[in-house]
N, C-alpha and C positions, 0 to 999 in steps of 0.2 A: 504494500500500500504506500502511495506517495502522498506526502503532506506538503502544503505550500510552505516554502521556506523563504527567509529574507534574501535579498539580492546577493549574489556572490561578490558584489562590489563592497559590501559591508561586513559580511561574515569573515572572521579571521581566527582560526584556531592556531595561535602562535605556539611555537615550541621554544624550549629554553636555549637551543643553539649549542653546538659543540665545536670548539676550535681545536683542531687536531694539532698537537705539538709532537715533534720528533725529538727524542732525547736518547743519547747513547750512554750506557754505563750506569744508569740509575733509574729507579721506578718513579715515573711521573704520572699523576692522575690523567686518565684519558689517552695514554700513549702505549704503543707497543715498544717494548724495550728488550734489547739483548743484554742480559746480565753477565758481566765479564769476571774472569779470574785471571791473575797474572801467572803465566806459565814460568817455570824455573828458567832463569837465564834470559828471559824475554822482557823487553821494555814495554811492549804493547799488550793490552788486555785481550784475552781470548774469550769470545762469547761462549757461554755454556747453556743458557736457557733463553727462551723467547716468551715474553709475557704479552698475551693478547687481551686487551681490555674489553669490557662489555660495550656493545653498541658500535663496534667498528664495522665498516662495510668490507665486503670481500676485496674490493680494490685496494683498500688500505692494508689489509692483511697480506695480500700478494706482495705489495711493496716492502712490507716489514720482513717477509721471508727472504726476499731478494737481498735486502740489506744484511740480515743476520747471517746468511750463507755466502755473502760476498759475490753475488751473482749479478749479471748485467740487468739493468732495469727492464722489467717486462718478462724476464725469464720464467718466473713462476706462472704468471697468467698465460703465457704462450704454451706452457706444458700441460695445460688443463685437458686438452683433447686426448692426451696420452694416458691420463690417470684413470684408474678404476676406483672411483670414490663410491662408497656404498650409500647413495642418496635415495630418498623416497621417490617413487615414480612421479609424483606430482611436481618434483623439482625439475624434471626434464634436463638433468645434467648440470643445473645451476646450483652451486654449493651455498649461495647466499642464505643465511639463516642457520646453516649447519656447520659453520667454522667456529666451534664453541670456544668462548673466551676462557682461557686458563693459561697456566705456565707449562711450556713444552721444552723438553731437553733437546739440545742441539747435537748431542752425542749419546749413543746408547750401545753398550757392549763393545766399545771400541770403534764403532762405526759412526761416521759423521752423518748428520741428518741430510735429507734431500727434500725438495719441494713435495714430492709424492709422499714421503714418510710423514712430514709435518702436517700436510693437509689431510691425509688419511687419518692421522691421530685426532685431529680436530673433529672430523666427521664422525669417527667412531665414538668419541666422547659425547658428541651431540646425540647420537643414536641411543647411547646408554641413558643419557639424561631424559630424553624425550619419549622413548618408547616404553617406559615403565608403566605399570598399572595406574598410578595416580594421574599422570598426564593424559593417558589414553582415556581414562574414565572421565576426567574433567572436561576433555574436549567433547566427548560424546554427550555429556550432561548439558553442554551448551550448543548442541546440535551442529558440531563441526568436526572435521578430522584434525589429526595432529599437525599437518602442514599448515592448515588455516590458523591453528592456535599459535604456531611459530610466527606466522605472518603478523597476527595481532600483537604478539609479544614484541616483535621488532618495532612496531609503531609505538607501543608503550615505552620501550627502551629509549626511543628517540625523542618522545614528547614529554615524558614525565620529568618534572623538575627535581624530584626526590623519590626515594623508595616509598615514602608515605603516600605519594600521589599516584603511584602506579595502578593501584586498584581502581581509582577514580577515573583515570584516563581510559582504562580498559572498559569501564562501564559506559563512558561516553561513546566509545566505538560500538559497543553492543546496542546502546539505545538508538544511535543513528541508523545502524543497519536494520534494526527491527522496525523503525518508522519509515524506511525507504528513503532516507536522507543521504545525500553524498557525505562522505567522511570529511572532506575539506580540511585535510591535514597538511600543514606546510612541510612536514617532514617528507612526505611522498614527493612533493614538488622538488625539494632539495635533492632527493635521491635521483630523480629524473634528470636534474641539471648538474649532478655531480658536485654539489657544493654543500656548505653548512652555514646558514645565516638565519637571523631573526626576522629579516624583512622579506615579505613576499608581495610582489606588485600585482596589479590587475593583469598586466601582460603575462606574468608568470603563470597565472591561473588559466590562461588560454592555450598553453603549449600542447602540442599533439604528442601525447605519451600515454601508455597504459597505466602509468603511475600518477597521472594527473587526477587526484581524488576530488578535485573541484568539478571536473567535467564528467568523470566516469563513476558509475555506481558500484557499490560493493568494495571488496578488498582489492589491493593491488595484486598483480599476478604472482609476485614472489615476495618473500620478506625483503625489508629495506635495510637491514643490518643484521648483526649476529647477536641476539639477545642472551642475557644471562638468566640464571635460575629465578631471581626475584621477578623479573618481567614475565617469565613463563608462568610462574605461579599466579601473577595478577591476571594473565590472559585467560586462565581456566577458572579463576575465582575472583571475578570482578566485584568491587565493593557495591553494596546496594545503594541505589540513588536514581534520581530522575534527570540527572545532568545531561545537557546537550551541547554545552559550550564550555570552554575554559581558555584562560589566557594567563601566562606568567607575567604579572605586572612588573615584578622585580624579583631578584633572587630570593627564594624562600617564601614568596607570596604568589601562589598560583590559585586563581579563583574559578570555581566551578559553579555553574548555574543552569537552570532549565528555562530561565527567563531571558528572552532576547534583548529586551531593553536594558536589563541589568548588565548583560554581556557587553552591550555597546558602551555603557559607562566605564566598564573595566578596560575595554580596548582603548577608549579615549585617554584613560589614565596611563595605560601602557605607552601609547604614542607620545604623551607628554614626557614620560620618563626617558624614552629613547631620544627625543629631541633635546632634552636637557643634557644628556650624556654626550650628544654629538656637538653641542655648542662649544666653541673655543673659550677657554677660560681667559678672563681679562689679565693682561700683564700687570705686574706690580711695579 
């Protein structure tokens, strides 16, 4: 069933935004990091593990693997067609959503890791996490399969400003799907455009892409990142509520509502906050 909804010019389900930082030799929030040890007699650190954070896209993970294994840029992505990754049929060979965020060794039993061994380990870990009875039962309880649950979890991972908000974001997704409303998630636009930003323009919402959740109904065709366990739990156990809109006005202040007029006021406050941040500070 379709309900009349406000113009796409005015609805904005803003996300918190993620700025990806690359750091070597230390664990930094939101980054994939090769953790080094100094080998005897060597002055340069030798990476021993690769840390993949929650919410990274496959493209970011491929680049991290290239860097950790000292491979040419694009080597891991270009090797995908040769890999036998144990993905669900719905994935159609696309590992997005199944490169599970965790710490992976770069050497095992005296053998150096390869793109195939690392990506296979990530997919195998995801399958263990996602194919158990709690996840399968939770997905079925919400009238979806596990792959759809992973897709919702990936949106939750991208959109939620905190772990406490994940269940509410998941509920907004379900409420909109049940009402026949487009999801209108900026995170899916960002995925389609290969970027991460808080600002989504009217032109952005008109792009031709299966990931344009402003123009297309239902879930995107694949997950939009690789979610962690908290996001997956939220996807199968959304918080109870009637919310249809949310916006992170400022860090730590995400507002959920079922009332469009209230949402408009929240968006106005968000825009004012962004404008204030963008204004140059007066020189002293």
